Structure formats: structure tokens, C-alpha cells
C-alpha positions in Angstrom: 0.0 0.0 0.0 1.3 3.5 -0.8 0.1 6.8 0.3 -0.2 10.1 -1.6 -0.1 13.5 0.0 1.1 16.8 -1.5 4.9 17.0 -1.4 5.3 13.4 -0.2 7.0 11.1 -2.7 5.0 8.2 -4.0 5.6 4.6 -2.9 5.7 5.4 0.9 3.7 3.3 3.3 1.5 5.1 5.7 4.0 4.6 8.5 6.9 5.9 6.4 4.8 8.9 5.4 4.1 9.8 9.0 7.8 9.5 9.9 8.7 11.5 6.8 6.2 14.3 7.7 7.5 14.4 11.3 11.1 14.7 10.3 10.4 17.4 7.7 8.1 19.4 9.9 10.7 19.3 12.8 12.7 21.9 10.8 16.1 20.2 11.3 15.6 19.4 15.0 16.7 15.9 16.1 13.8 13.6 16.9 14.4 10.7 19.2 12.9 7.2 18.7 10.2 8.1 21.3 9.4 11.3 19.4 8.9 9.5 16.2 6.9 6.7 17.7 4.5 9.3 19.2 3.9 10.6 15.7 2.6 7.2 14.6 -1.0 6.3 14.7 -0.2 3.1 16.6 2.5 2.3 19.0 4.0 -1.2 19.4 4.8 -2.3 22.9 8.3 -2.2 24.3 11.3 0.1 23.9 13.2 -2.5 21.8 10.2 -2.8 19.4 10.1 1.0 19.1 13.8 1.2 18.2 13.6 -1.6 15.6 10.4 -0.2 14.1 11.9 3.3 13.6 15.3 2.0 12.4 13.6 -0.2 9.8 11.4 2.6 8.5 14.3 5.1 8.4 16.3 2.6 6.4 13.4 2.2 3.9 12.9 6.0 3.8 16.6 6.6 3.0 16.3 4.3 0.1 13.3 6.2 -1.2 14.2 9.8 -0.6 18.0 9.6 -0.5 20.5 8.8 2.2 21.7 12.4 2.5 18.1 13.6 3.3 17.8 11.9 6.7 20.7 12.6 9.1 21.3 10.9 12.4 23.0 11.8 15.6 24.4 8.9 17.5 22.4 8.2 20.7 20.0 11.1 20.0 17.9 10.3 16.9 17.2 11.5 13.4 16.7 14.8 11.6 15.7 16.1 8.2 18.8 17.4 6.5 17.2 19.0 3.5 15.6 22.2 4.9 14.1 23.2 1.6 11.4 20.5 1.8 8.0 21.3 3.4 5.1 19.0 3.9 1.6 20.4 3.8 -0.5 19.3 6.7 
């Protein structure tokens, strides 16, 4: 299943689109795993599940939008590196 919103690339799953929108709308701020899980419509149980869920979707997003677009800070989280992108809510 893929989702289509203005300014969101085609081929994203609903979960990927939610993470993508959260990163872009954070305006370059680092979002932790917990921050990103809170943005999802559902939350799996357990901290380990949260971490694996986010890492998996970040990996898939990087393949779809480009590895340079999503930055990471070790031990902190992820951020949107391309500040020219905006997502309409």
C-alpha cells in the first residue's frame, strides 16, 4: 500500500509517510525514537520494538528519498537534512 499527499514522494507506506512528515516538519531538529513513535497512529509495545520499528522505516525512507536527506546523531535520533522541503498538513 502506498500513500499520496502533497509533497510526499510516491511509494511510501502510511507509517513511512508519518515519519517523513514528522522529520520534515521538525525543521532540522533531532527527533528521538520516542518522538517518532509518538507521531505514529499506533505504538508497538516495548522500547526495543520502538527502536527496531523506527530504524527499519528510516532505512526504507533513506532508500526512497535519498541517504543524505535523513541525518542521524548517534544516541539522539534522526533529523531532516534538506531544509528546503516542506510537507503540507
